[in-house]
KEVOZA-208097 format. One record per residue (C-alpha): residue number from 1; residue in three letters; x, y, z. Coordinates in Angstrom, 3 decimals, padded with zeros to 6 digits, always signed. Example, Ala and Ser with C-alpha at 12.3 -4.5 7.8 and 13.67 -1.06 7.14 Angstrom:
// KEVOZA-208097
n, res, xx, yy, zz
1, Ala, +012.300, -004.500, +007.800 .
2, Ser, +013.670, -001.060, +007.140 .
//
This chain:
// KEVOZA-208097
n, res, xx, yy, zz
1, Met, +129.128, +063.399, +101.940 .
2, Lys, +127.345, +061.486, +104.719 .
3, Arg, +130.537, +061.567, +106.782 .
4, Ile, +130.749, +065.372, +106.400 .
5, Gln, +127.091, +065.748, +107.371 .
6, Phe, +127.671, +063.550, +110.432 .
7, Leu, +130.687, +065.647, +111.469 .
8, Leu, +128.642, +068.834, +111.092 .
9, Leu, +125.932, +067.365, +113.302 .
10, Val, +128.544, +066.443, +115.934 .
11, Ile, +130.021, +069.960, +115.820 .
12, Ser, +126.540, +071.497, +116.106 .
13, Ala, +125.652, +069.222, +119.007 .
14, Ser, +128.910, +070.071, +120.787 .
15, Trp, +128.286, +073.804, +120.392 .
16, Leu, +124.734, +073.463, +121.650 .
17, Gln, +125.949, +071.540, +124.701 .
18, Ala, +128.387, +074.344, +125.458 .
19, Gln, +125.785, +076.996, +124.786 .
20, Gly, +123.044, +075.327, +126.771 .
21, Thr, +119.466, +076.480, +126.748 .
22, Ile, +118.476, +080.096, +127.151 .
23, Thr, +116.205, +079.894, +130.152 .
24, Ser, +113.972, +082.225, +132.125 .
25, Ala, +117.085, +083.254, +134.077 .
26, Thr, +117.486, +085.867, +131.316 .
27, Phe, +114.043, +087.320, +132.039 .
28, Pro, +114.189, +090.864, +133.415 .
29, Lys, +113.171, +091.108, +137.058 .
30, Thr, +112.378, +093.815, +139.586 .
31, Gly, +115.340, +096.158, +139.926 .
32, Asp, +116.734, +095.533, +136.428 .
33, Thr, +117.402, +098.251, +133.852 .
34, Leu, +117.784, +097.076, +130.259 .
35, Arg, +119.958, +099.444, +128.238 .
36, Thr, +119.599, +099.455, +124.481 .
37, Val, +120.348, +101.828, +121.602 .
38, Phe, +118.356, +102.671, +118.469 .
39, Ala, +120.802, +102.820, +115.553 .
40, Asp, +120.745, +106.320, +114.061 .
41, Pro, +121.497, +106.534, +111.233 .
42, Leu, +120.801, +102.986, +110.099 .
43, Pro, +123.772, +101.133, +108.614 .
44, Ile, +123.815, +100.903, +104.835 .
45, Ser, +123.805, +097.106, +105.077 .
46, Leu, +123.494, +094.532, +107.832 .
47, Ser, +124.206, +090.833, +107.381 .
48, Val, +122.111, +088.612, +109.642 .
49, Gly, +123.629, +085.380, +108.307 .
50, Asn, +122.039, +082.137, +107.192 .
51, Val, +120.134, +079.269, +108.749 .
52, Gly, +122.042, +076.841, +110.963 .
53, Gly, +125.522, +077.186, +112.395 .
54, Pro, +127.850, +077.657, +114.000 .
55, Gln, +128.160, +081.138, +112.500 .
56, Thr, +129.984, +084.352, +113.406 .
57, Trp, +128.178, +087.677, +113.357 .
58, Asp, +130.417, +090.722, +113.495 .
59, Phe, +128.383, +093.682, +114.757 .
60, Ser, +131.421, +095.564, +116.052 .
61, Gly, +130.315, +098.681, +114.176 .
62, Leu, +127.155, +099.077, +116.282 .
63, Thr, +128.304, +101.698, +118.790 .
64, Thr, +126.227, +104.847, +118.164 .
65, Gly, +122.587, +105.876, +118.278 .
66, Gln, +119.855, +106.979, +120.643 .
67, Arg, +119.733, +105.402, +124.084 .
68, Asn, +116.652, +103.702, +125.483 .
69, Asn, +116.442, +102.542, +129.115 .
70, Gln, +113.730, +100.166, +130.356 .
71, Ile, +113.421, +100.141, +134.149 .
72, Phe, +111.645, +097.163, +135.764 .
73, Val, +109.834, +097.679, +139.077 .
74, Pro, +107.057, +095.890, +141.017 .
75, Ala, +103.653, +096.296, +139.342 .
76, Ser, +102.194, +097.397, +142.664 .
77, Gly, +104.104, +100.663, +142.339 .
78, Gly, +102.350, +101.662, +139.125 .
79, Lys, +099.919, +104.546, +138.955 .
80, Asp, +097.183, +102.301, +137.538 .
81, Ala, +098.134, +099.027, +139.229 .
82, Ala, +094.543, +098.482, +140.385 .
83, Leu, +093.458, +098.217, +136.738 .
84, Phe, +095.915, +095.359, +136.114 .
85, Pro, +095.459, +093.025, +139.119 .
86, Asp, +097.231, +090.102, +137.400 .
87, Ala, +100.406, +092.100, +136.730 .
88, Asn, +103.486, +091.382, +138.834 .
89, Leu, +106.039, +093.400, +136.874 .
90, Leu, +106.091, +096.913, +135.477 .
91, Val, +108.488, +098.417, +132.966 .
92, Lys, +109.003, +102.165, +132.951 .
93, Asn, +110.168, +103.701, +129.704 .
94, Asp, +110.324, +107.468, +129.153 .
95, Gly, +107.614, +108.035, +131.756 .
96, Gln, +105.181, +105.455, +130.392 .
97, Glu, +104.233, +102.202, +132.090 .
98, Leu, +103.840, +098.728, +130.589 .
99, Tyr, +102.163, +096.171, +132.865 .
100, Leu, +103.482, +092.613, +132.582 .
101, Lys, +102.716, +089.182, +133.977 .
102, Ser, +105.881, +087.145, +134.463 .
103, Ser, +105.851, +083.374, +134.978 .
104, Ser, +108.400, +080.580, +134.746 .
105, Asn, +108.150, +080.250, +130.964 .
106, Lys, +106.922, +083.582, +129.606 .
107, Ile, +106.332, +087.265, +130.185 .
108, Glu, +103.169, +088.625, +128.617 .
109, Ala, +102.024, +092.238, +128.327 .
110, Leu, +098.635, +093.071, +129.845 .
111, Gly, +098.414, +096.716, +128.789 .
112, Phe, +099.998, +100.125, +129.118 .
113, Ser, +099.122, +103.088, +131.241 .
114, Gly, +100.528, +105.342, +133.923 .
115, Asp, +102.424, +108.591, +133.581 .
116, Asn, +102.632, +110.137, +130.140 .
117, Pro, +105.339, +112.650, +129.240 .
118, Phe, +102.890, +114.843, +127.371 .
119, Phe, +099.978, +115.181, +129.795 .
120, Asp, +098.965, +114.290, +133.332 .
121, Ala, +095.705, +112.537, +132.480 .
122, Pro, +095.338, +108.776, +132.914 .
123, Leu, +095.818, +106.780, +129.733 .
124, Val, +094.835, +103.123, +129.926 .
125, Val, +094.938, +100.577, +127.110 .
126, Lys, +094.280, +096.911, +127.872 .
127, Tyr, +095.231, +094.210, +125.395 .
128, Ser, +092.278, +092.048, +124.389 .
129, Lys, +094.931, +089.587, +123.130 .
130, Lys, +098.075, +089.661, +125.219 .
131, Pro, +101.422, +089.720, +123.385 .
132, Val, +104.316, +087.619, +124.678 .
133, Phe, +107.175, +089.879, +125.775 .
134, Arg, +109.684, +087.059, +126.405 .
135, Thr, +109.509, +083.267, +126.362 .
136, Ala, +111.656, +080.361, +127.595 .
137, Pro, +113.254, +077.965, +127.079 .
138, Leu, +114.852, +078.935, +123.764 .
139, Thr, +116.766, +076.211, +121.917 .
140, Phe, +117.917, +075.443, +118.409 .
141, Ile, +115.447, +074.619, +116.795 .
142, Ser, +112.340, +075.810, +118.688 .
143, Thr, +109.389, +078.024, +117.798 .
144, Thr, +107.835, +081.118, +119.367 .
145, Asn, +104.363, +082.603, +118.890 .
146, Ser, +102.641, +085.790, +120.003 .
147, Ser, +099.354, +087.562, +119.228 .
148, Ala, +098.374, +091.070, +120.279 .
149, Glu, +095.187, +093.082, +119.887 .
150, Phe, +093.901, +096.393, +121.217 .
151, Arg, +091.243, +098.869, +120.134 .
152, Ile, +090.573, +102.585, +119.984 .
153, Asp, +086.883, +103.528, +120.155 .
154, Ile, +085.905, +106.962, +118.826 .
155, Gly, +082.539, +108.744, +118.925 .
156, Thr, +081.093, +109.592, +115.526 .
157, Ser, +080.623, +113.240, +116.483 .
158, Ile, +084.329, +113.817, +115.827 .
159, Ile, +084.614, +111.670, +112.682 .
160, Pro, +084.767, +113.414, +109.261 .
161, Asp, +081.415, +113.478, +107.458 .
162, Thr, +083.058, +111.958, +104.369 .
163, Leu, +083.363, +108.636, +106.197 .
164, Leu, +079.746, +108.542, +107.339 .
165, Ala, +077.951, +110.105, +104.387 .
166, Asn, +077.431, +106.857, +102.447 .
167, Leu, +076.191, +104.819, +105.387 .
168, Pro, +072.428, +104.192, +105.409 .
169, Ile, +072.331, +104.683, +109.192 .
170, Lys, +074.621, +106.832, +111.300 .
171, Pro, +076.591, +104.586, +113.680 .
172, Asp, +076.983, +105.226, +117.390 .
173, Ser, +080.776, +105.089, +117.212 .
174, Ile, +083.647, +103.573, +115.263 .
175, Arg, +086.424, +101.248, +116.371 .
176, Ile, +089.940, +101.067, +115.020 .
177, Gln, +091.446, +097.702, +115.900 .
178, Phe, +095.160, +096.892, +115.820 .
179, Asn, +096.262, +093.255, +115.530 .
180, Asn, +099.741, +091.761, +115.514 .
181, Thr, +100.800, +088.133, +115.013 .
182, Asp, +104.411, +087.001, +115.426 .
183, Lys, +105.648, +083.563, +114.382 .
184, Gly, +109.269, +082.893, +115.253 .
185, Leu, +111.812, +080.149, +114.708 .
186, Met, +115.150, +079.790, +116.509 .
187, Asp, +116.910, +078.914, +113.288 .
188, Ala, +120.606, +079.764, +113.747 .
189, Phe, +123.382, +079.780, +116.347 .
190, Gly, +126.954, +080.908, +116.739 .
191, Thr, +129.015, +083.743, +118.189 .
192, Met, +128.534, +087.505, +118.009 .
193, Lys, +131.055, +090.315, +118.291 .
194, Leu, +129.533, +093.437, +119.794 .
195, Gln, +131.328, +096.469, +121.278 .
196, Gly, +134.556, +094.598, +121.873 .
197, Lys, +132.919, +091.572, +123.491 .
198, Thr, +132.037, +088.101, +122.196 .
199, Phe, +128.791, +086.280, +123.005 .
200, Ser, +127.343, +082.852, +122.242 .
201, Val, +123.961, +083.531, +120.670 .
202, Leu, +120.810, +082.001, +119.269 .
203, Arg, +119.114, +083.761, +116.368 .
204, Glu, +115.342, +084.012, +116.077 .
205, Lys, +113.651, +084.848, +112.763 .
206, Val, +110.167, +086.284, +113.278 .
207, Glu, +107.486, +086.842, +110.682 .
208, Ser, +105.523, +089.783, +112.082 .
209, Ile, +102.114, +090.555, +110.567 .
210, Thr, +100.217, +093.671, +111.633 .
211, Glu, +096.672, +094.467, +110.543 .
212, Thr, +094.455, +097.494, +111.107 .
213, Lys, +090.665, +097.084, +110.859 .
214, Leu, +087.681, +099.411, +111.063 .
215, Phe, +084.321, +098.585, +112.673 .
216, Ile, +081.175, +100.625, +113.242 .
217, Lys, +078.675, +100.218, +116.041 .
218, Leu, +075.015, +099.867, +114.994 .
219, Phe, +072.236, +098.899, +117.392 .
220, Gly, +074.804, +097.817, +119.976 .
221, Leu, +076.730, +095.526, +117.584 .
222, Trp, +080.170, +096.022, +116.040 .
223, Ile, +080.091, +095.295, +112.300 .
224, Asp, +082.396, +095.579, +109.306 .
225, Pro, +081.241, +098.601, +107.234 .
226, Leu, +082.832, +097.446, +103.970 .
227, Pro, +079.719, +095.636, +102.651 .
228, Leu, +077.599, +098.705, +103.418 .
229, Leu, +080.037, +100.960, +101.550 .
230, Gly, +080.479, +098.739, +098.517 .
231, Gly, +084.013, +097.800, +099.507 .
232, Asn, +085.191, +101.419, +099.434 .
233, Ile, +085.859, +103.336, +102.662 .
234, Pro, +086.110, +107.101, +101.973 .
235, Gly, +087.752, +109.858, +103.995 .
236, Gly, +091.252, +108.368, +103.736 .
237, Phe, +090.397, +105.505, +106.096 .
238, Gly, +090.675, +102.937, +103.305 .
239, Ala, +094.341, +103.830, +102.747 .
240, Phe, +095.045, +103.575, +106.477 .
241, Leu, +093.601, +100.081, +106.854 .
242, Gly, +095.190, +096.836, +105.804 .
243, Gln, +097.989, +094.405, +106.511 .
244, Asp, +101.754, +094.798, +106.717 .
245, Thr, +104.439, +092.110, +107.001 .
246, Thr, +107.990, +092.500, +108.280 .
247, Tyr, +110.767, +090.109, +109.283 .
248, Val, +112.580, +090.584, +112.580 .
249, Tyr, +115.873, +088.932, +113.527 .
250, Asn, +116.506, +088.741, +117.286 .
251, Phe, +119.813, +087.592, +118.782 .
252, Tyr, +119.673, +086.172, +122.330 .
253, Ser, +122.476, +085.341, +124.766 .
254, Asp, +122.370, +083.301, +127.961 .
255, Thr, +124.469, +085.959, +129.744 .
256, Lys, +122.549, +089.179, +128.984 .
257, Lys, +118.943, +090.079, +129.705 .
258, Glu, +118.797, +092.487, +126.768 .
259, Val, +118.145, +091.157, +123.269 .
260, Leu, +121.637, +091.766, +121.897 .
261, Val, +120.475, +092.799, +118.433 .
262, Ser, +116.981, +093.181, +116.970 .
263, Ala, +116.810, +094.060, +113.257 .
264, Gln, +113.567, +094.598, +111.362 .
265, Phe, +113.412, +094.170, +107.581 .
266, Ser, +110.680, +094.775, +105.009 .
267, Thr, +109.532, +092.030, +102.660 .
268, Ala, +111.854, +093.659, +100.101 .
269, Asn, +114.767, +092.989, +102.508 .
270, Glu, +115.216, +096.671, +103.365 .
271, Leu, +116.376, +097.446, +106.907 .
272, Asn, +113.582, +099.383, +108.649 .
273, Ser, +114.897, +099.632, +112.207 .
274, Leu, +117.732, +098.360, +114.368 .
275, Glu, +118.053, +098.189, +118.151 .
276, Phe, +121.058, +096.762, +119.985 .
277, Ala, +122.198, +096.281, +123.564 .
278, Asp, +124.568, +098.687, +125.269 .
279, Val, +127.105, +096.206, +126.660 .
280, Gly, +129.580, +098.883, +127.687 .
281, Gly, +131.006, +099.955, +124.357 .
282, Val, +128.666, +102.698, +123.156 .
283, Val, +131.034, +105.552, +122.304 .
284, Ser, +128.643, +108.255, +121.116 .
285, Ser, +124.974, +108.724, +121.789 .
286, Ser, +122.330, +111.407, +122.086 .
287, Ala, +120.326, +111.941, +125.256 .
288, Asp, +118.096, +109.104, +126.396 .
289, Val, +114.969, +108.844, +124.230 .
290, Ala, +112.197, +106.332, +123.712 .
291, Ile, +111.590, +107.017, +120.031 .
292, Ala, +113.632, +108.505, +117.204 .
293, Glu, +110.826, +110.364, +115.488 .
294, Lys, +110.452, +114.109, +116.088 .
295, Leu, +107.139, +115.957, +115.920 .
296, Glu, +106.667, +119.708, +115.488 .
297, Ile, +103.271, +121.424, +115.461 .
298, Arg, +103.002, +124.894, +113.912 .
299, Pro, +101.636, +127.302, +114.950 .
300, Asn, +101.362, +126.342, +118.587 .
301, Pro, +099.306, +127.880, +120.195 .
302, Ala, +096.934, +127.751, +117.231 .
303, Thr, +093.497, +129.085, +116.362 .
304, Asp, +092.023, +127.539, +113.208 .
305, Phe, +094.549, +125.229, +111.491 .
306, Val, +097.853, +123.532, +112.305 .
307, Thr, +100.605, +122.040, +110.185 .
308, Val, +102.600, +119.055, +111.416 .
309, Gln, +106.283, +118.599, +110.623 .
310, Leu, +107.332, +115.013, +111.282 .
311, Asp, +110.913, +113.819, +110.897 .
312, Gly, +111.877, +110.169, +110.853 .
313, Met, +108.597, +108.703, +109.529 .
314, Pro, +107.984, +107.705, +105.886 .
315, Asp, +105.369, +109.233, +103.594 .
316, Asp, +102.128, +107.318, +104.136 .
317, Trp, +098.624, +107.599, +105.585 .
318, Tyr, +098.376, +108.189, +109.349 .
319, Leu, +095.663, +108.351, +111.990 .
320, Val, +095.696, +111.748, +113.711 .
321, Thr, +093.834, +112.137, +116.990 .
322, Ile, +093.534, +115.273, +119.105 .
323, Ser, +092.549, +114.450, +122.679 .
324, Gly, +091.827, +116.517, +125.752 .
325, Leu, +093.818, +116.125, +128.943 .
326, Asn, +091.092, +113.741, +130.130 .
327, Gly, +092.041, +111.390, +127.306 .
328, Val, +088.765, +111.913, +125.391 .
329, Pro, +089.323, +112.420, +121.628 .
330, Ala, +088.097, +115.736, +120.212 .
331, Lys, +089.075, +114.957, +116.621 .
332, Ala, +090.113, +111.880, +114.657 .
333, Ala, +090.935, +111.801, +110.961 .
334, Ile, +093.247, +110.190, +108.426 .
335, Tyr, +095.915, +112.387, +106.847 .
336, Gln, +098.633, +111.783, +104.306 .
337, Leu, +102.218, +112.581, +105.254 .
338, Val, +104.141, +114.009, +102.269 .
339, Gln, +107.801, +115.006, +102.522 .
340, Gly, +107.590, +115.096, +106.287 .
341, Arg, +104.570, +117.424, +106.429 .
342, Ile, +100.868, +117.097, +107.206 .
343, Ala, +099.278, +120.406, +106.289 .
344, Asp, +096.083, +122.164, +107.343 .
345, Ile, +094.592, +120.069, +110.113 .
346, Asp, +091.307, +121.833, +110.834 .
347, Ile, +090.829, +122.594, +114.545 .
348, Gln, +088.091, +125.230, +114.219 .
349, Gln, +085.447, +123.014, +115.838 .
350, Ile, +087.578, +122.162, +118.870 .
351, Pro, +087.068, +124.347, +121.955 .
352, Gln, +089.881, +126.401, +123.388 .
353, Gly, +092.161, +124.479, +125.743 .
354, Gln, +095.080, +122.078, +126.147 .
355, Tyr, +095.226, +118.967, +123.947 .
356, Ile, +097.485, +116.128, +122.880 .
357, Leu, +097.999, +115.555, +119.158 .
358, Thr, +098.964, +111.939, +118.382 .
359, Ile, +100.033, +110.459, +115.054 .
360, Arg, +099.911, +106.682, +114.574 .
361, Asp, +100.833, +104.629, +111.513 .
362, Lys, +098.580, +101.848, +110.252 .
363, Ser, +100.747, +099.070, +111.656 .
364, Asn, +100.919, +100.787, +115.077 .
365, Arg, +104.721, +100.522, +114.975 .
366, Arg, +105.263, +104.277, +115.002 .
367, Val, +103.403, +106.505, +117.457 .
368, Val, +104.366, +110.090, +118.319 .
369, Ser, +102.579, +112.740, +120.412 .
370, Asp, +102.988, +116.343, +121.485 .
371, Arg, +101.037, +119.010, +123.326 .
372, Leu, +098.791, +121.384, +121.354 .
373, Thr, +097.330, +124.592, +122.754 .
374, Ile, +094.196, +125.971, +121.088 .
375, Phe, +093.686, +129.649, +121.904 .
376, Arg, +091.051, +132.087, +120.697 .
//
């Protein structure tokens, strides 16, 4: 048995020597376009293998889906570059801009802004905790870590009365805070077959924990309202808050800048999403898109109420915001999506004009927007 274990260690060491270390040479740089595809529909099953190696992953069947192109340009060319002075890299994706800071061992995200496909107003979100976009070197076995945090502050004048009614004092505003913590381990290695090509790969298993919190502002201080409300937050907000855990398997190569395959699973081992690199063998695909979800608002233009039809997102509680073209929210409320529909969103108190309706899930993994015209 010891002899077999020794031979396995020798084989593993030999493979790792041939594979080498995945370095920052695989980091995207100015002028690069990373081409990936969202699998649609998702495969019935996907085997991501076991710990260790060498292993063989056969992903030859991943050839169809919805294309997604990420274009990397100098940060100085961004519309809101002055707001991100530390950024030296910018990724453009479906008209939106993600500002990055790239160094010799990591790329971290500073925030997102710039052009928006739905309206011409500036939209700026800065991360209070900056997530790591890529890191190097990657070896078997090494660890990766990333934390992200950003906030949405909303004036209480547009918050449903049901949320505020039980508070002893009316707050100045509320804050919805999104947190994400990723803990990864490079735990497997081997070869991958993808679109007729073979790659040497390292596999990363990531435990991804997202959490949504609510704070209220009283006398200039942000506080947790749960103690004031007896542990019960009304108005649907309680269902929207909380923690969610998923497991993501990322497959890296030392010859491609794209992550070759990224598969996200629930804690029940159900495949939630799958993105893979277009390495030249995608045979059928829809037009380039950034997200698979489709949003339809009816009627539009509208007068008093609207109904939302949302394909591609599961039944759950969602944060709905309606914002003017200046980016200022005019309404924010929690609604339940049932069988792809959110019915009777009341817009009677919103003045006539052009708005953007945005729907965001509680883990901030799914965000969709579309234009809404209110006419009277």
